[in-house]
Every structure is written in structure tokens, then in C-alpha cells.
N, C-alpha and C positions, 0 to 999 in steps of 0.2 A: 887350944883347940877344944871345942865342945864335945862332950860325950853323949849328947842327945842324939837319938836315932832320927835320921832324915830319910823319909820314904821317897820312892820314885814319884809318887803322886805329888808330894810337896815340891820336888824339883821341877816337875812338869808344870805345876801351877805357877811357880816363880818364872819359869821360862816363858810361859804364855803372857804373864804380866809385863815382862821386861824386854823380851826378845834376846836376852843374853844366852850364851851357850849352856848346854847341860852341865858340863863339868864346872863352869864358872858359877852356875846357880847352886850346885851342890856345895861348893866351897863356901859361897856366901852364906848359905843357911847354916853350915857347920860353924862358921866363925861368929854367927849371930844367934846361936842357941835356938835355931828354928824360928826366930822372930822375923816375919816377912818384911816389916817396915825397915828394921835394922839391916836385913839382907839387901834390900833395895839401896839403902844408903851405902852399904859396903861396896856394892857393884859400882855405884856412881863415884865413890872415892877412889876406886881403882882405875877411874878414867873411862869406864865403859859407857857407851851411849845407851841409856836405858829408856825404853818407851813406856814406862809405868804410867798407867792411866788412872785418873781419879774416877773410879767406877761409881756410878750411881746405883746404890743397893736399895732400891725401892721394892716395888712388887716384882715377883717373878714374872708374871704376865699382867696384862690389864691395859688401861688407857689413862692418859693425862689430859685434862681439859683446862685451858686457860681462857678466861673471859673477863670483860670489864663492864661496868655500868655504861649506860648510853652516853653519859657526860664524860666518860674516860677519867674519872677521879678515883675510882675504886676498882681493884681487880682481884680475882681469886684464881688459884690453881687447885683443882680437885684431882687426886689420884685414886682411881677405882681399880682395885686389884682383882684378878681372877687366877684360877689355877692353870688354865690352858690358853694358848694363843687362839685356838678355835673360838672360844667364847669372846675373847678380847676383840676379835675382828667382826663379831656379829653386830649388825646395825642397831638392833634393839638394845644391846648392852651399851653401845656408844651413845645412843639417844638418852638412855637412863643416866649416864654420866653427865651428859649435857644438862639434863634437868636438875641434877644435884648442884651443878655450878650455878644455875639460875636461882635456886633456892638460897644458896650461899650468898649470892649477891643481893637478893631481896632482903635478907635478914642481916647482911654484913656480919656473918658468923665469925667469931674470933678464932675458933679452932674447930677441929673435927668433931669433938664432943658436942659443941654447941650446934653444929650442923645436924648431927644425928638426932638432936632433940627438937629441931625445927619442924614445923608443920608442912606436910606435903600430901595433897589430895586426900584430906580427911584422916590422915594418920601421921605418925612421926617419920622422919627420914630413916631412923633406925628400924622401924617396923617395915618400911618399904624395902629396905635392904634384905630383911629376913624373907619377905615375899619373893624377891628375886632369887635368893639362895634356894628356896623350896622349888621354884620353877625350873631353874637351870641345873640344879644338882651339883653345883660347885660352891665352895666357900668364896665369897666375895666380901670386900670391905673397903671403906675409905681409909686407905693406908697412908696417904699424904694430903696435907692441906696447907695452903699458904694464902695470906691476904695482904694486899698492899693498898695504901691510901696516899695520894700525893696530888700536887697541882695537876699533873697529867700522868696517866698510867696506860701503857701500851701492852697488849697481850699477843702472844704468838704461839702457835702449835706446830710442831715440826715432826716430820717423818711418820705420818700416819698415826697421830696421837701418842707417839712414843716420848716426846719431850714437850713440856710446857714452860713458857718463860713470861715473867712479868717485869716490865721496866718502869721504874719511877723516875719522873723528871721534875725539874724545878720551875718550868714555865707553863703558861696556859695551854690547855688541851685543845689547841686548834688543829686543823687538818694536817698542816705541814709538820708540826711537832709530833703528832701521833705517828705519822708516816716515818719520821726519823727514829722514833722509839721502836717501831717494828723492825727497822733496819738493825738497830742495836740489839734487839731481841734475837734476830736471826744470827747475828754474830755470836751472841752468848750461847745459843743452841749449838752452833757448830764448833766454837773454840773453847767453851767451858772455862772461862777465866775464874780465878780464885776470888777476885775482889774487884770493886769499881776502880780503885786506885791504890797507890802504895800504902796509904794510911789504913787500908783494910787488911793488910797482911800482918799477921801477928808477929810480935818480937821473937817468939820461939821459932817460927818458920824462917824468919830472916836469919837468925843465928844458925839454924840448921843448914840453910843454903850456903851461908858463908863458910861454915866448917867443911862442907862438902867441896866447895870451890878451892879452899886452901889445900885440902888433901889431894885433889886432882892436880893442882899445880906442883905439889911435891912429887907426885907419882910421875909427872912429866920430866922431873929432874931439874926444874928451874930453881934458881937461888931463892933462899928463904926470904931475903929482903925484898924480893919482887912480889911475894905472895899477897900481901895486903892490897897492893895496887891492882894486880890482876884480878884478885877476888872481888874488888869493888866493881870492876868492869863486868864480871860475870853476874854480879847481883843486879846491875843495871839491865842486863839482858834478861834476867829472870823476871824483873818487874815488867819489862816491855812485853814479854810473852804471856804473862799471867795476870795482868791487870787490864780490865776492859778498855779504859780510856787511853792507855798507851799502846794497845794493839794496833797494828796496821788494819785499816778498814777493809773488809773483804771485798767490797764493791769498788774500791779505789785505793790501792796500796800506797798511793802518794800521800794519803792522809791517815792520821791516827783516828780512832773512833771519836776521841775528844775533839779533834779539829773538825771532823765532819759535823758533829752535833752543833758546834759553835757556828759553823757556816750556814746552818739552817735558820738559826736565830741567835743573835749576839747574846752570849751568856748561857745558852741552853746547854744543859749537861744531864747526865744520868746520876741520880743521887743514890739509887739502890737497885738491886735486881734480885729476882728469885728464879731459880731454875730447878725443875723437877723432871726426872726421867724414869721410865719404866725399866725394871730389871737391871 
């Protein structure tokens, strides 16, 4: 047992993250020397149903803009942070973020620093940011930036500029394929998958999930010789829940996302995606 001091705030934080009981959370933190990731694993190993979310820790407040070029072959996501929700909801602030995305697309900026150095209305983007800071009296910044280039790129903005998604695809950027890409982007915004497919899941994460599955099986009192077989089934479920192409398509649960994409055009698939969220 750990001698580390566990505060009520720590316990409450873990409870909010996982949905587990207060006493269970305290014990998990004690057993894990206060390490939240290890505490979550401890709860899962004990067979608890943990609702730990992969929280997006971007700006505290702000907006996220996702846009593509007219030919849908390049897309960008620009996250513009602010200190308050009041500023983030201001239309002038949103319009400024939109203009930053336009500059990023025009210059195909590789990263936020390149974007800040780009020209915008007779000044640099960085200088324009300082002008906006002086005007609104809050610290703002380009806190997130992503760019995608592919045969086809679809963009989607969700929940009042709170989440932006880019989906890269392997087929021509025609109307049907872009529409399918937007459907996939909506799925990504809602379900927050870890990767496109199983190949995108790290060996470390797979090993971690397998270890947790084995410990869960032991906690249920099942024979050790059954552990590997049952663990393999649990891993299969993990991949189905956490990889985009294996997830049930939200608009038609009879199809996986992969099957839906293929139904739009033979061989059409998502090759990569980027998801950025505020707060």
C-alpha cells in the first residue's frame, strides 16, 4: 500500500473521470501511488466498468475551424484559443478564426509557426493576433494546427466550433466521396476513435489492454487456461469500439464504417483522420 497522500480533490477527479465509487477511487489511487493512469487501469483490472474518456486537452476556451481547398485535396484545422467562452462565441472572433484557416490553406502552412509568419492584410498573422489581443483584452493564440493532403479530404465542424475533423481518403474528390468523408468525420467527432484501423493501435496499448483483460478474467474467478482465449475476444471488442473502420456506422448500424465507405465507391476508404477539440 502506498504512503502517498491522496486528497479528496484527487478522489473526486478520478470519480468524475471514471464514474467509479468514491471509496473505490481512493483505493485505486492508494494502490497506484497517486498515478491517475495506473489508477484507471487498477479499477478496470478489478472488473469495474470505467467510463474514462480520452479528453481533448486543447484550449480552455476558443473555437476550432476545419476547412478544405475548393478541390478538396488539402485541408486544415486551426484552433484559436481564448480565455473565456464569451469571447469564443463572439462572431467577430469566429470570423477571425475562419480567416486564419483561409490564410493557412492559401499558403499550405506546414505548422502553426509557418501560419503565424504568413502575410495577412498587410501584416503577418502573428501581428494580427497581437492586434486582436489588444482589442479584446484577452490572451488568444493559435494553440492547435493540423494539415492534411490526400486524393480527397473532407472537413467537418461539430457542436458550435468545438470540434474539427479532417478525413483523408484514397479515391477522387467527387461529390459522393466527399459526402461519405463528411459522414465519416461526423462519426469521428461523435465517437472519437483511437485510429483508422487495428494497425494504428500501438503495441504498447494492445499489451496494456490484454493485461487488463486477463486481470478482469481472473477477478471473475474464471480458470487461468481460459484467460488467453477470453482475452482475445475482449481485444477484438476493443478494436471494434476504438478503430474507425470497424465501428458500427452511426447512420446505419448494420454496416461498419469501412463497409459504408466501400459501398459508396468500390475500394474507397479512410487513410487517415485528424480530430481537434476545444477544452
